[in-house]
N, C-alpha and C positions, 0 to 999 in steps of 0.2 A: 179668716182666718189664723193666726197663726196652729200649730198642734203640737204638742207633746208626748212625745214617749218616752217613757219610763225602761230601764232593763236594773232587772236583778234587782224588782222587786220582792221586798220580801212577804213570805206566806200569809204570817199576818195579817200584816198592810192593808194586803189585797182585798183577803177574805174578813174581816171589817170593816173594811171600803163597801162591800161587797154586800155585804149583810143591812148595813145603815143605808145603800141604797133603794135594795128593798124594801124595806120598813118604810122608804121614802117614798114611793112608787115610782122612782128616776131609775136612771139610767146605773152605770158607772160612772159616765163619763161626765155626765150630769150631776150628780155626789162629790168627784171628784174638784170639778171646774167650784162647788159652789164650796168645799171646807180647805182651798187654796186662797178664793177668794178672803173665807175668813179670818186665816192663816195674815192675810197680808192685812188689814183690819185691824190686828191684834196688836201688829209691830209697829206699824203707824201710833199706833194710838199709846204706845209702848215706848217710844221714840217722845212723843211729845210729853208725855209723863215726865221721862228724865227731864230731858229740855225746861221745863220749870224747875225741878226739884233743884236743879245747875242755879238756876235764873237768882233764888233767893226772895223769888216773893210768896206772898203768902196766901193762900185760898181764902176765901171775906168767911165769915161764922158760920155757920150751916151746911159749906159746901160737903164735899163728898171727900176723904182725903187718896192719896193716889191706890195707895192700897184696899179701900174699899171699893173702889173703882175699877183692880184689878180681880180684886174677890170674886164680885158681880162679873163680870163676864168670863168667869172663869167656871162660875156655875153655870152659866148658861149653855154651856157645852153637853 
């Protein structure tokens, strides 16, 4: 499995991630991996939403708007 080393990580970012890991009962590595996966999923979702907006296609009535989906994603964090 590949390894990632981050140099010059801001202290505030490290402390926040470490505190989150402690709250969740995970190692720092486990928590960092989870956060990276979450970010990756958000970017892919945003790319799909942008492509849909550019296509000019409309969502069926009753479906959540892209804005609603983004807002819900942000509230989950």
